[in-house]
N, C-alpha and C positions, 0 to 999 in steps of 0.2 A: 503493501499498500505506500503509495506516497499524499503526503498530506499539506495544502499550498494554503498559508491564511494571506490575505490581503489587507492590510490596514491602510486606509486611506482617510486625510481629511482636506477638504474642499471650502475654499471659499472665495467670495469674486475679490475686483480689482478696489472696491470702497470698502471691503475690510483687510485692507492692508497694514492700516493704522497698530502703533503699539496697544492699545487696551484691546484690540482686535486679537491683535497676536498673544497676548495674556493670555487672552480666554480660549485659544485653542492650544496652548502648550500643552504638552503630554498626551495631546488626546491621538497621538498617534502609536501608543504603546500597544503592545501585543493582548490581544483578548484570551481568556480562557475557550479551549476547543470546545464546542458542544457533546457532551457526554451520554449517551454513547455516542461515537461519531459513526454515520452511517457505510454501511460496507461499501466497496468500490473500490478498483484498482487505482483511482487517484478521488480524492475528494479536496475541495475548493470551498475553504471560509472566506468571504471575502465582508470585508468589516468598513460600514459609510458613514462617518462624522461630518455633516454636510452643514454650514453654516446657515444655509437656506431653512434648516430644519431645527435650528437652534444648539447644532452639536449634537443633539440626541442619536447615539449610536445603531443605525441599522444592519442588520446580519441577515448574510445569506447562505446556506451551504447546497451545494450541487455534485455528483458523484459521477462518475462516467472512464471512460481511457482518458489516456495522456492529453487527446485535442481541448478537453475542458480546459485545460491551461490558457488555452487563446484568449477565451472571456478575461481573463484576467493582465493579457497583452505578453505571458509567456510561452515557451515554444519548450516541452520537453520530449527529449531524447533519450530510449530507455536502450541500455546496452548490457544484457547479461544482468547483472545484482546492481549496477550504475546507473545513475542517471544524471543527464546532462542538463544543464537550465539555461535559457537563453531569454532574454528579453527581444519583443518582436517591433519591428518600426511602429508608430504611433501616430495619432494627428497634435503631437504636442508642440506648440511654435517654438517653445523652448526648453529644453535645448531639444534641437532637431535630432534625428537617426531615420535614418531611411535604410539603414540596415538591422538586421538582427545581430543582437550583442551577448556574445557568448558570458554566462555570468558565472557560474561555478559547475563542479560535474560532484555530484554526489556517492560515496558508498554506502552500502547499508548500514543504516543506522546513525548517518552523519546527517545535521540541520545546517542550512546555508540560509544567510541574511542579506537582502539586496535593499538599498536604502535610496531614493529619490526622490526628488521633486521636479515639479513641470508647471510649466504655464502654457493655458489652452486656449484658443480661438472659444468663444460661450455659443458660437454660430460656423455654419461652415459658407456664409457668407463674406466677403471680402467688404462686402457693402456694411456692415455691423460690427467695426474692429474692437468689439467688449471681450474682456479675458476672463477666465477664473483659474485658481493656482490648485495645484493640488500637491499634499506632502505624501509618500507610501512608503511603508515598513514592510518587506513582503518574507515571509518563513517558509524553507520549503525542509521537509522531511524525507527521506527517503529508509521509511519504514513506520511500523507503529509508533505512536509519541502519546506521551502522557497530556491531559488535558492542560495542564499549566506547563509544557514545557517550553515554548516560546515565551513564557513570561519568566523564568529562569536558566540560568547557565547562559555559558558561551555559544554561539555559533562554530561550527566548525569551518565554514568558510562563511565571509564577510565582504561585501563588496558596498562600496558608499559612493555614488555618484550624485550626491545635493551636489547643486550649484546654488552660485548666489542669484536668484532671477532681480534681485531689482535694482542691479548696478553695483559702481564700487571693485573693489578689487579681492573681496572673498566674505564667506560669511564666518560669523561668530560664534565660538563655541559651541 
């Protein structure tokens, strides 16, 4: 079994200021997995805290084969007991990604973490250049995992692709 948890925090351009940043601080932390996890080759737990819903967390769980990872902007390649995880190109305005990006390969029992933040066009029309932002924390476990595993312990693989979305030379802390 492969278990994926994506935690996203979403906010609009109007919610970029310091008070709003304080309100969403820590919302990207992992969540306890539903117990028991449903059966499936791949189980995906998607958690969204959206400013439009006062940052109330909405959680969805889906199961299926490796292709369900595509709904989380990931690709999984299983080779024996190992799984390679890639981030698929998406519709982010920043950072742009036109190719799949290999994140890590996990052997059985290992956990990987991927962190990134994005600026998205809120519409698909250049006539409305409004933006929204998302902060992602994704955990992937190659094998069964305790419901609180993503809350504790260091991952075996850790990829941090967060960027400074508002200009300047880099992000702080």
